[in-house]
C-alpha positions as semicolon CSV with decimal commas, in nm:
position;residue;x (nm);y (nm);z (nm)
1;X;1,643;-1,988;0,238
2;X;1,585;-1,880;0,582
3;X;1,267;-1,711;0,671
4;X;1,274;-1,370;0,588
5;X;1,086;-1,133;0,901
6;X;1,022;-0,751;0,807
7;X;1,051;-0,490;1,083
8;X;0,850;-0,169;1,034
9;X;0,670;0,040;1,197
10;X;0,422;0,290;1,073
11;X;0,210;0,577;1,187
12;X;-0,110;0,663;0,981
13;X;-0,413;0,817;1,137
14;X;-0,354;0,803;1,485
15;X;-0,286;0,398;1,443
16;X;0,033;0,236;1,483
17;X;0,125;-0,081;1,257
18;X;0,404;-0,311;1,331
19;X;0,587;-0,616;1,226
20;X;0,866;-0,723;1,436
21;X;1,128;-1,002;1,407
22;X;1,127;-1,248;1,733
23;X;1,203;-1,603;1,813
24;X;1,137;-1,856;1,519
25;X;0,833;-1,982;1,758
26;X;0,682;-1,611;1,815
27;X;0,591;-1,429;1,560
28;X;0,797;-1,546;1,171
29;X;0,681;-1,802;0,981
30;X;0,763;-2,082;0,993
31;X;0,972;-2,193;0,638
32;X;1,338;-2,283;0,727
33;X;1,477;-2,485;0,455
34;X;1,871;-2,484;0,553
35;X;1,745;-2,678;0,857
36;X;1,896;-3,041;0,776
37;X;1,564;-3,266;0,748
38;X;1,606;-3,549;0,988
39;X;1,446;-3,854;0,866
40;X;1,154;-4,039;1,049
41;X;0,991;-4,340;0,976
42;X;0,674;-4,371;0,913
43;X;0,414;-4,501;1,175
44;X;0,030;-4,640;1,136
45;X;-0,205;-4,451;1,454
46;X;-0,568;-4,470;1,538
47;X;-0,643;-4,061;1,547
48;X;-0,965;-3,983;1,695
49;X;-1,073;-3,606;1,595
50;X;-1,297;-3,430;1,818
51;X;-1,518;-3,104;1,744
52;X;-1,524;-2,799;1,999
53;X;-1,844;-2,813;2,185
54;X;-2,090;-2,468;2,085
55;X;-1,818;-2,434;1,812
56;X;-1,871;-2,086;1,636
57;X;-1,908;-2,257;1,312
58;X;-2,251;-2,398;1,363
59;X;-2,095;-2,721;1,227
60;X;-2,189;-2,961;1,531
61;X;-2,120;-3,303;1,333
62;X;-1,857;-3,456;1,161
63;X;-1,991;-3,547;0,737
64;X;-1,859;-3,773;0,526
65;X;-1,589;-3,628;0,273
66;X;-1,459;-3,337;0,587
67;X;-1,093;-3,337;0,490
68;X;-0,836;-3,301;0,788
69;X;-0,490;-3,250;0,720
70;X;-0,260;-3,406;0,995
71;X;0,119;-3,318;1,027
72;X;0,478;-3,313;1,191
73;X;0,782;-3,128;1,158
74;X;0,715;-3,124;0,774
75;X;0,499;-3,007;0,535
76;X;0,596;-3,236;0,272
77;X;0,513;-3,529;0,514
78;X;0,143;-3,422;0,613
79;X;-0,155;-3,651;0,561
80;X;-0,505;-3,551;0,428
81;X;-0,789;-3,707;0,643
82;X;-1,072;-3,760;0,435
83;X;-1,352;-3,871;0,672
84;X;-1,614;-4,104;0,597
85;X;-1,946;-4,247;0,706
86;X;-1,788;-4,532;0,894
87;X;-1,521;-4,254;1,095
88;X;-1,775;-4,022;1,229
89;X;-1,954;-4,144;1,591
90;X;-2,366;-4,158;1,602
91;X;-2,325;-3,786;1,762
92;X;-2,107;-3,670;1,487
93;X;-1,884;-3,516;1,739
94;X;-1,587;-3,758;1,682
95;X;-1,442;-3,924;1,433
96;X;-1,172;-4,138;1,434
97;X;-0,968;-4,336;1,137
98;X;-0,680;-4,550;1,118
99;X;-0,432;-4,327;0,953
100;X;-0,066;-4,460;0,785
101;X;0,240;-4,293;0,640
102;X;0,268;-4,054;0,977
103;X;0,575;-3,864;1,084
104;X;0,514;-3,765;1,418
105;X;0,759;-3,432;1,550
106;X;0,918;-3,503;1,857
107;X;1,029;-3,247;2,094
108;X;1,155;-3,220;2,501
109;X;0,936;-2,925;2,581
110;X;0,622;-2,994;2,388
111;X;0,380;-3,241;2,483
112;X;0,270;-3,336;2,167
113;X;0,392;-3,437;1,835
114;X;0,091;-3,435;1,525
115;X;-0,094;-3,150;1,457
116;X;-0,423;-3,072;1,277
117;X;-0,553;-2,881;1,056
118;X;-0,959;-2,797;0,951
119;X;-1,047;-2,729;0,663
120;X;-0,774;-2,906;0,499
121;X;-0,828;-2,673;0,177
122;X;-0,740;-2,382;0,374
123;X;-0,418;-2,531;0,516
124;X;-0,142;-2,386;0,303
125;X;0,188;-2,555;0,564
126;X;0,513;-2,444;0,471
127;X;0,748;-2,646;0,399
128;X;0,895;-2,648;0,780
129;X;0,584;-2,693;0,981
130;X;0,747;-2,771;1,328
131;X;0,417;-2,727;1,525
132;X;0,247;-2,445;1,338
133;X;-0,046;-2,483;1,127
134;X;-0,078;-2,178;0,857
135;X;-0,399;-2,132;0,642
136;X;-0,472;-1,924;0,354
137;X;-0,862;-1,759;0,399
138;X;-0,992;-1,666;0,751
139;X;-1,322;-1,671;0,618
140;X;-1,374;-2,005;0,669
141;X;-1,488;-2,145;1,032
142;X;-1,052;-2,257;1,072
143;X;-1,004;-2,540;1,352
144;X;-0,634;-2,664;1,474
145;X;-0,601;-2,922;1,718
146;X;-0,270;-3,106;1,863
147;X;-0,267;-3,462;1,976
148;X;-0,307;-3,623;2,317
149;X;-0,093;-3,934;2,448
150;X;-0,384;-4,150;2,319
151;X;-0,390;-3,950;1,976
152;X;-0,712;-3,813;2,055
153;X;-0,694;-3,388;1,873
154;X;-0,976;-3,193;2,049
155;X;-1,019;-2,927;1,788
156;X;-1,032;-2,547;1,916
157;X;-1,189;-2,275;1,753
158;X;-0,952;-2,035;1,533
159;X;-1,194;-1,721;1,476
160;X;-1,468;-1,542;1,619
161;X;-1,813;-1,546;1,358
162;X;-2,052;-1,289;1,268
163;X;-2,385;-1,379;1,181
164;X;-2,714;-1,215;1,040
165;X;-3,075;-1,303;0,885
166;X;-3,214;-1,079;0,568
167;X;-3,436;-1,207;0,341
168;X;-3,418;-1,044;-0,042
169;X;-3,332;-1,110;-0,397
170;X;-2,942;-1,047;-0,361
171;X;-2,657;-1,241;-0,536
172;X;-2,393;-1,167;-0,246
173;X;-2,292;-0,937;-0,039
174;X;-1,981;-0,747;0,105
175;X;-1,887;-0,670;0,496
176;X;-1,661;-0,416;0,584
177;X;-1,592;-0,220;0,911
178;X;-1,617;0,174;0,906
179;X;-1,241;0,231;1,032
180;X;-1,143;-0,054;0,707
181;X;-1,043;-0,244;1,014
182;X;-0,832;-0,554;0,907
183;X;-1,139;-0,857;0,900
184;X;-0,902;-1,099;0,730
185;X;-0,588;-1,238;0,634
186;X;-0,409;-1,426;0,359
187;X;-0,165;-1,592;0,515
188;X;-0,265;-1,660;0,876
189;X;-0,007;-1,885;1,134
190;X;-0,098;-2,065;1,430
191;X;0,034;-2,226;1,700
192;X;-0,180;-2,487;1,905
193;X;0,002;-2,721;2,168
194;X;-0,087;-2,854;2,502
195;X;0,140;-2,535;2,638
196;X;0,019;-2,305;2,430
197;X;-0,279;-2,163;2,234
198;X;-0,149;-1,923;2,022
199;X;-0,419;-1,817;1,766
200;X;-0,248;-1,523;1,568
201;X;0,091;-1,679;1,600
202;X;0,174;-1,541;1,271
203;X;-0,049;-1,297;1,017
204;X;0,005;-1,100;0,690
205;X;-0,149;-0,987;0,391
206;X;-0,462;-0,821;0,561
207;X;-0,797;-0,827;0,405
208;X;-1,012;-0,522;0,480
209;X;-1,314;-0,626;0,293
210;X;-1,554;-0,995;0,289
211;X;-1,722;-1,109;-0,041
212;X;-1,963;-1,363;0,023
213;X;-2,292;-1,540;-0,158
214;X;-2,597;-1,415;0,024
215;X;-2,846;-1,655;0,134
216;X;-3,213;-1,572;0,214
217;X;-3,182;-1,673;0,596
218;X;-2,872;-1,669;0,796
219;X;-2,552;-1,559;0,637
220;X;-2,255;-1,649;0,832
221;X;-1,873;-1,497;0,810
222;X;-1,545;-1,550;1,018
223;X;-1,329;-1,307;1,113
224;X;-0,957;-1,404;1,262
225;X;-0,921;-1,434;1,698
226;X;-1,194;-1,134;1,737
227;X;-1,132;-0,772;1,677
228;X;-1,311;-0,405;1,710
229;X;-1,549;-0,232;1,517
230;X;-1,442;0,125;1,614
231;X;-1,784;0,330;1,423
232;X;-1,941;0,016;1,302
233;X;-1,978;-0,155;1,036
234;X;-2,147;-0,164;0,671
235;X;-2,279;-0,427;0,476
236;X;-2,389;-0,365;0,067
237;X;-2,586;-0,604;-0,071
238;X;-2,498;-0,701;-0,491
239;X;-2,730;-0,828;-0,758
240;X;-2,573;-0,910;-1,056
241;X;-2,288;-0,617;-1,119
242;X;-2,428;-0,372;-0,862
243;X;-2,503;-0,293;-0,561
244;X;-2,884;-0,253;-0,432
245;X;-2,894;-0,242;-0,080
246;X;-2,713;-0,101;0,235
247;X;-2,698;-0,121;0,588
248;X;-2,490;0,104;0,802
249;X;-2,430;0,080;1,139
250;X;-2,223;0,316;1,378
251;X;-2,198;0,259;1,729
252;X;-1,903;0,066;1,874
253;X;-1,902;-0,302;1,790
254;X;-1,657;-0,593;1,928
255;X;-1,662;-0,961;1,894
256;X;-1,421;-1,181;2,080
257;X;-1,228;-1,433;1,999
258;X;-1,467;-1,794;1,992
259;X;-1,798;-1,650;2,023
260;X;-2,093;-1,531;1,761
261;X;-2,161;-1,174;1,682
262;X;-2,536;-1,213;1,577
263;X;-2,661;-0,900;1,466
264;X;-3,000;-1,090;1,430
265;X;-3,281;-0,979;1,142
266;X;-3,131;-0,711;0,993
267;X;-3,438;-0,641;0,696
268;X;-3,588;-0,355;0,893
269;X;-3,253;-0,130;0,875
270;X;-3,134;-0,233;0,508
271;X;-3,210;0,077;0,296
272;X;-3,208;0,136;-0,136
273;X;-2,842;0,199;-0,201
274;X;-2,719;0,500;-0,423
275;X;-2,504;0,431;-0,604
276;X;-2,239;0,773;-0,585
277;X;-2,002;0,640;-0,883
278;X;-2,193;0,675;-1,260
279;X;-2,129;0,425;-1,512
280;X;-1,879;0,744;-1,658
281;X;-1,626;0,759;-1,375
282;X;-1,346;0,567;-1,461
283;X;-1,075;0,438;-1,202
284;X;-0,728;0,591;-1,193
285;X;-0,606;0,320;-0,960
286;X;-0,632;0,007;-1,141
287;X;-0,268;-0,065;-1,134
288;X;-0,244;0,084;-0,776
289;X;-0,205;0,361;-0,593
290;X;-0,033;0,617;-0,559
291;X;0,087;1,033;-0,442
292;X;0,073;1,105;-0,845
293;X;-0,201;1,035;-1,098
294;X;-0,149;1,085;-1,465
295;X;-0,484;1,190;-1,678
296;X;-0,442;1,190;-2,052
297;X;-0,819;1,183;-2,157
298;X;-1,056;1,459;-2,019
299;X;-1,372;1,311;-1,834
300;X;-1,431;1,165;-1,449
301;X;-1,207;1,001;-1,203
302;X;-1,204;0,807;-0,924
303;X;-0,874;0,666;-0,674
304;X;-0,902;0,534;-0,329
305;X;-0,810;0,777;-0,080
306;X;-0,554;0,641;0,059
307;X;-0,231;0,721;0,232
308;X;-0,070;0,726;-0,137
309;X;0,146;0,416;-0,183
310;X;-0,027;0,220;0,046
311;X;-0,308;0,072;-0,070
312;X;-0,456;-0,052;0,244
313;X;-0,468;0,254;0,445
314;X;-0,763;0,405;0,396
315;X;-0,801;0,818;0,552
316;X;-1,050;0,778;0,756
317;X;-1,296;1,059;0,902
318;X;-1,277;1,288;0,562
319;X;-1,577;1,547;0,502
320;X;-1,474;1,683;0,176
321;X;-1,263;1,718;-0,091
322;X;-1,109;2,010;-0,264
323;X;-0,906;2,089;-0,555
324;X;-0,616;2,297;-0,390
325;X;-0,434;2,454;-0,659
326;X;-0,357;2,446;-1,020
327;X;-0,070;2,537;-1,230
328;X;-0,056;2,530;-1,640
329;X;0,344;2,581;-1,591
330;X;0,376;2,914;-1,741
331;X;0,355;3,311;-1,666
332;X;-0,050;3,310;-1,772
333;X;-0,330;3,404;-1,496
334;X;-0,470;3,070;-1,406
335;X;-0,830;3,014;-1,466
336;X;-0,971;2,854;-1,169
337;X;-1,134;2,499;-1,250
338;X;-0,917;2,483;-1,542
339;X;-0,734;2,136;-1,521
340;X;-0,940;1,962;-1,253
341;X;-1,309;2,125;-1,267
342;X;-1,424;1,954;-0,909
343;X;-1,307;1,749;-0,642
344;X;-1,532;1,494;-0,387
345;X;-1,554;1,235;-0,212
346;X;-1,787;0,939;-0,128
347;X;-1,751;0,635;-0,031
348;X;-1,309;0,577;0,031
349;X;-1,271;0,740;-0,310
350;X;-1,171;1,070;-0,422
351;X;-1,387;1,119;-0,720
352;X;-1,218;1,410;-0,951
353;X;-1,369;1,583;-1,275
354;X;-1,182;1,745;-1,555
355;X;-1,283;1,993;-1,813
356;X;-1,426;1,864;-2,146
357;X;-1,172;1,974;-2,335
358;X;-0,841;1,882;-2,158
359;X;-0,626;2,224;-2,052
360;X;-0,225;2,080;-1,960
361;X;-0,099;2,175;-1,638
362;X;-0,104;1,991;-1,314
363;X;-0,361;2,023;-0,960
364;X;-0,392;1,913;-0,639
365;X;-0,632;1,776;-0,476
366;X;-0,726;1,721;-0,089
367;X;-0,968;1,531;0,156
368;X;-1,022;1,766;0,479
369;X;-1,187;1,651;0,758
370;X;-1,523;1,840;0,978
371;X;-1,269;2,091;1,089
372;X;-1,125;2,178;0,729
373;X;-0,756;2,041;0,827
374;X;-0,642;1,838;0,520
375;X;-0,605;1,492;0,608
376;X;-0,407;1,453;0,271
377;X;-0,337;1,538;-0,072
378;X;-0,287;1,416;-0,442
379;X;-0,106;1,556;-0,762
380;X;-0,269;1,488;-1,046
381;X;-0,067;1,527;-1,355
382;X;-0,230;1,677;-1,725
383;X;0,044;1,670;-2,016
384;X;0,048;1,793;-2,313
385;X;0,187;1,549;-2,474
386;X;0,231;1,136;-2,389
387;X;0,484;1,069;-2,130
388;X;0,662;0,782;-2,242
389;X;0,946;0,598;-2,074
390;X;1,312;0,447;-2,214
391;X;1,613;0,299;-2,051
392;X;1,830;0,516;-2,248
393;X;2,110;0,321;-2,204
394;X;2,093;0,240;-1,842
395;X;2,218;0,573;-1,725
396;X;1,962;0,490;-1,401
397;X;1,999;0,153;-1,408
398;X;1,647;0,089;-1,467
399;X;1,405;0,243;-1,736
400;X;1,324;0,645;-1,653
401;X;1,064;0,834;-1,820
402;X;1,151;1,109;-2,083
403;X;1,110;1,402;-1,853
404;X;1,099;1,554;-1,554
405;X;0,821;1,390;-1,334
406;X;0,524;1,722;-1,353
407;X;0,636;1,854;-1,739
408;X;0,412;1,880;-1,960
409;X;0,681;1,806;-2,241
410;X;0,974;1,659;-2,262
411;X;1,292;1,851;-2,291
412;X;1,425;1,882;-2,657
413;X;1,816;1,884;-2,750
414;X;1,802;2,197;-2,999
415;X;1,928;2,580;-3,090
416;X;1,640;2,747;-2,923
417;X;1,629;2,774;-2,570
418;X;1,409;2,476;-2,371
419;X;1,065;2,478;-2,374
420;X;1,030;2,577;-2,007
421;X;0,685;2,351;-1,961
422;X;0,921;2,100;-1,993
423;X;1,119;2,186;-1,635
424;X;0,830;2,010;-1,463
425;X;0,747;2,048;-1,073
426;X;0,982;2,065;-0,795
427;X;0,999;1,888;-0,455
428;X;1,177;1,969;-0,107
429;X;1,348;1,657;-0,024
430;X;1,132;1,338;0,119
431;X;0,803;1,515;0,029
432;X;0,525;1,400;-0,134
433;X;0,369;1,747;-0,277
434;X;0,505;1,918;-0,600
435;X;0,567;2,295;-0,598
436;X;0,634;2,513;-0,905
437;X;0,957;2,544;-1,105
438;X;1,004;2,877;-1,331
439;X;0,762;3,025;-1,660
440;X;1,045;3,125;-1,867
441;X;1,348;2,968;-2,029
442;X;1,615;3,063;-1,889
443;X;1,480;3,256;-1,580
444;X;1,427;3,264;-1,228
445;X;1,071;3,376;-1,274
446;X;0,784;3,098;-1,077
447;X;0,513;3,022;-1,315
448;X;0,124;3,077;-1,163
449;X;-0,140;2,877;-1,011
450;X;-0,498;2,952;-0,936
451;X;-0,595;2,848;-0,526
452;X;-0,388;2,830;-0,244
453;X;-0,148;3,043;-0,224
454;X;0,236;2,912;-0,063
455;X;0,365;2,956;0,221
456;X;0,737;2,999;0,382
457;X;0,772;2,908;0,738
458;X;0,974;3,118;0,919
459;X;1,185;2,784;1,034
460;X;1,161;2,446;1,042
461;X;0,832;2,239;1,020
462;X;0,699;1,839;1,103
463;X;0,634;1,622;0,924
464;X;0,260;1,678;1,017
465;X;0,271;1,976;0,900
466;X;0,383;1,949;0,606
467;X;0,141;1,678;0,545
468;X;-0,163;1,895;0,700
469;X;-0,006;2,235;0,471
470;X;0,126;2,103;0,155
471;X;0,217;2,447;0,020
472;X;0,394;2,545;0,322
473;X;0,783;2,564;0,281
474;X;1,030;2,472;0,598
475;X;1,373;2,579;0,584
476;X;1,698;2,713;0,737
477;X;1,921;2,831;0,489
478;X;2,195;2,508;0,376
479;X;2,007;2,280;0,566
480;X;1,698;2,050;0,616
481;X;1,334;2,178;0,631
482;X;1,215;1,857;0,936
483;X;1,226;1,963;1,267
484;X;1,301;1,583;1,275
485;X;1,497;1,441;1,056
486;X;1,318;1,152;0,893
487;X;1,564;0,941;0,631
488;X;1,315;0,740;0,529
489;X;1,018;0,955;0,370
490;X;1,205;0,817;0,018
491;X;1,408;0,505;0,050
492;X;1,661;0,297;-0,167
493;X;1,512;0,002;-0,086
494;X;1,156;0,036;-0,224
495;X;0,825;0,323;-0,302
496;X;0,783;0,490;0,039
497;X;0,446;0,638;0,141
498;X;0,547;0,965;0,077
499;X;0,701;0,901;-0,268
500;X;0,571;1,188;-0,494
501;X;0,624;0,963;-0,858
502;X;0,258;0,767;-1,037
503;X;0,170;0,454;-1,003
504;X;0,495;0,205;-1,143
505;X;0,722;0,453;-1,113
506;X;0,954;0,608;-0,749
507;X;1,184;0,838;-0,705
508;X;1,553;0,678;-0,810
509;X;1,754;0,498;-0,585
510;X;2,126;0,638;-0,537
511;X;2,370;0,429;-0,762
512;X;2,709;0,569;-0,754
513;X;2,821;0,329;-1,010
514;X;2,603;0,420;-1,288
515;X;2,615;0,699;-1,493
516;X;2,352;0,968;-1,386
517;X;2,470;0,933;-1,061
518;X;2,857;0,905;-1,149
519;X;3,110;1,155;-0,995
520;X;3,155;1,318;-1,339
521;X;2,848;1,248;-1,582
522;X;3,084;1,454;-1,826
523;X;3,274;1,166;-1,866
524;X;2,952;0,916;-1,949
525;X;2,845;0,781;-2,316
526;X;2,594;1,011;-2,521
527;X;2,738;1,337;-2,292
528;X;2,628;1,665;-2,433
529;X;2,529;2,019;-2,291
530;X;2,421;2,363;-2,428
531;X;2,416;2,623;-2,113
532;X;2,293;2,891;-2,378
533;X;1,973;2,748;-2,482
534;X;1,958;2,501;-2,148
535;X;1,985;2,164;-2,163
536;X;2,195;1,850;-2,128
537;X;2,172;1,541;-2,280
538;X;2,332;1,150;-2,179
539;X;2,314;0,833;-2,241
540;X;2,249;0,614;-2,599
541;X;1,981;0,665;-2,686
542;X;2,011;1,009;-2,545
543;X;1,833;1,125;-2,278
544;X;1,749;1,512;-2,219
545;X;1,728;1,684;-1,917
546;X;1,663;2,099;-1,854
547;X;1,938;2,318;-1,658
548;X;1,568;2,360;-1,454
549;X;1,747;2,547;-1,184
550;X;1,596;2,530;-0,836
551;X;1,369;2,660;-0,578
552;X;1,655;2,813;-0,361
553;X;1,698;2,689;0,000
554;X;1,836;3,009;0,100
555;X;1,502;3,252;0,157
556;X;1,305;2,945;0,050
557;X;1,051;3,081;-0,235
558;X;1,207;3,156;-0,537
559;X;1,396;3,008;-0,842
560;X;1,716;2,999;-0,829
561;X;2,066;2,932;-1,137
562;X;1,814;2,823;-1,392
563;X;2,016;2,740;-1,679
564;X;2,306;2,760;-1,488
565;X;2,262;2,469;-1,261
566;X;2,006;2,176;-1,146
567;X;1,941;1,957;-0,901
568;X;1,785;1,574;-0,963
569;X;1,692;1,413;-0,634
570;X;1,740;1,063;-0,555
571;X;1,575;0,844;-0,293
572;X;1,873;0,853;-0,035
573;X;1,935;1,114;0,273
574;X;2,188;1,281;0,396
575;X;2,141;1,440;0,706
576;X;2,036;1,780;0,684
577;X;2,122;1,715;0,327
578;X;2,048;1,472;0,054
579;X;2,182;1,298;-0,205
580;X;2,092;1,358;-0,606
581;X;2,295;1,498;-0,901
582;X;2,434;1,854;-0,843
583;X;2,495;2,014;-1,221
584;X;2,626;2,324;-1,235
585;X;2,700;2,437;-1,599
586;X;2,811;2,784;-1,440
587;X;3,099;2,575;-1,281
588;X;3,175;2,339;-1,488
589;X;3,144;2,049;-1,255
590;X;2,879;1,750;-1,331
591;X;2,874;1,588;-0,968
592;X;2,606;1,298;-1,024
593;X;2,727;1,199;-0,640
594;X;2,658;1,561;-0,495
595;X;2,471;1,643;-0,240
596;X;2,204;1,916;-0,159
597;X;2,003;2,041;0,122
598;X;1,665;1,872;0,215
599;X;1,532;2,254;0,193
600;X;1,634;2,302;-0,180
601;X;1,333;2,217;-0,437
602;X;1,512;2,002;-0,666
603;X;1,364;1,814;-0,996
604;X;1,275;1,457;-0,958
605;X;1,330;1,239;-1,302
606;X;1,062;0,860;-1,222
607;X;1,240;0,560;-1,271
608;X;1,027;0,227;-1,343
609;X;0,973;0,096;-0,984
């Protein structure tokens, strides 16, 4: 299987993150299994390994037991060289050893045939190495080298180092940049040849924090190739299960490749740490992050303040957190603080509290900057009955929820009008934030709420507007809500940053070969419909859907066609429109392969990722 390179560009908090495809020796990891392996006769060579002068690792001499990986073209042929005391020179900087079973890699454009990486336990070469060396841990004194004509390996430092001196009764410490800069990688591939020293040939699996054992005296960590801490860095010191001390700087700091940033003696700057998270604060994101979290028990909760489904993309410059609005999904006057009592922010986490007795409903909380601008918002869903998941005869190809996103109960097929609490929330295509559906069965009256009011823009809005104003509805009649169309906000390929579904779920992909997205749902197994009571069913066992109507794209804001029509979005856009199930009892047409304007607000039935 050939190496795969994904091309992606994401704009987050002013930063452009990119992973791009290129030549095999430029930007993608080397693992080309389709190449025919060339048989190379093994040779025996006497190799000399030379440590760099003034190494950032502080390693001034080889030691008995040090292990070095030496390879040619293939990882299967690489040799682990273990140094013994007799191999090492008097000054320790040089070690010479005769090594068997070496298979050199020869190329006309490269003046070396063997490549080395240290320490061996961190080397993780792919099948087809070429002249690359790959590591799986960057918080180490990584070194790499290539052989010269006399088979000497002059090692080069690959990282930068950060050191500090401290005393204290600590077990370990955690280090991170205050802007959550990437300070390590799980995949770190370099190219070291006589012609080129490329210290960051390929990077993947970013690391945002470094956890390390604490030593009274000098402590040293390593970061790949150097970086800039835009707003300083933080060190938290742990004893037992909790942090007890902290040091936090605020000024910009830069550490260059191959250099040491020596913080010196920091004892005078260390302060007592006060944990903002009491023992009863439970994590909502243990299974992953999302734009929506389901709450099933009263209490206090926290989740990472990240951009929805991007677990390492922390939101910067948060000053406060607020509860934007709440709804009980009905027509009662909603009491503020009844669904979510409060929202706070501390140390990259949103912290929310429910009443002592849960009040089923939906709420949206937000992180704000110092000027009060909303940086991101999250949907908190408190169902009245547990949300269940079933295959329902494979109607969407994957297991799906038993109810619409935001519904407090599942819809029942009976001889009475459906419970309006089963309608759930509605969404403009591609947006992460919910809006209220109807509050009474078979009527177009919008459910009430407490908190921030909805707004209807006079025209289209930008994506930035949608993030900063999660209650703002952009529209044009029979068209889009976005000024610049973006088909990637939701995607068939994978769950996106703007996907509104909870952890483990996503907006369903479009597949017209599946029953629910077929040309005619009424021809599928389990089909039945009752327009009088406002439900339809499909599948075996059956899944019941409310005929929930939609928030109309004409003069956006009001519900339309409740009990007569319903719209269920897929994750695939279609220009000013998007694909979904457009089901019309009043017309007798049930198009699972239909489409609707993106400005219309339809329902979402989440499927398992």
